[in-house]
C-alpha positions, 0 to 999 in steps of 0.5 A, a space after each residue: 540534526 545529528 547524524 544518528 537522527 538523520 539515520 533514524 529519519 531515513 529508516 522510516 519508510 513511507 506507506 507507499 514504499 512498503 506497499 510497493 515492496 509487498 506488491 513486488 513479493 506477491 506470487 499471485 496476480 490476485 491480491 489478498 484481502 489484507 493487501 487490499 486493506 493496506 492499499 486502502 490505507 495508503 494516503 497517496 492518490 490513486 494515480 500515484 499508487 497505480 504508477 508506483 505499482 505499475 497497474 491501472 488506476 481502475 485496479 487500484 480503485 477496485 483494490 481500495 474498494 475491497 479494502 474499505 469493505 473488508 475493514 467494515 466487516 473484518 479486522 485487517 492487520 
């Protein structure tokens, strides 16, 4: 693999990394519906996401449920 291809491959962030960065920028302790939709779209397990965001597993499960319900009613970005 060429050096430039390695740089391009390193730029691709995992969904969990993007979610953690967005969570760090949250100003409210209550996340938006859009954030919950993003949590629902992360393929990692609840335990891994909770550990990365430093919240309880039950909170992640609640956010994912809100996100799944919202995706059925509204279009999340």
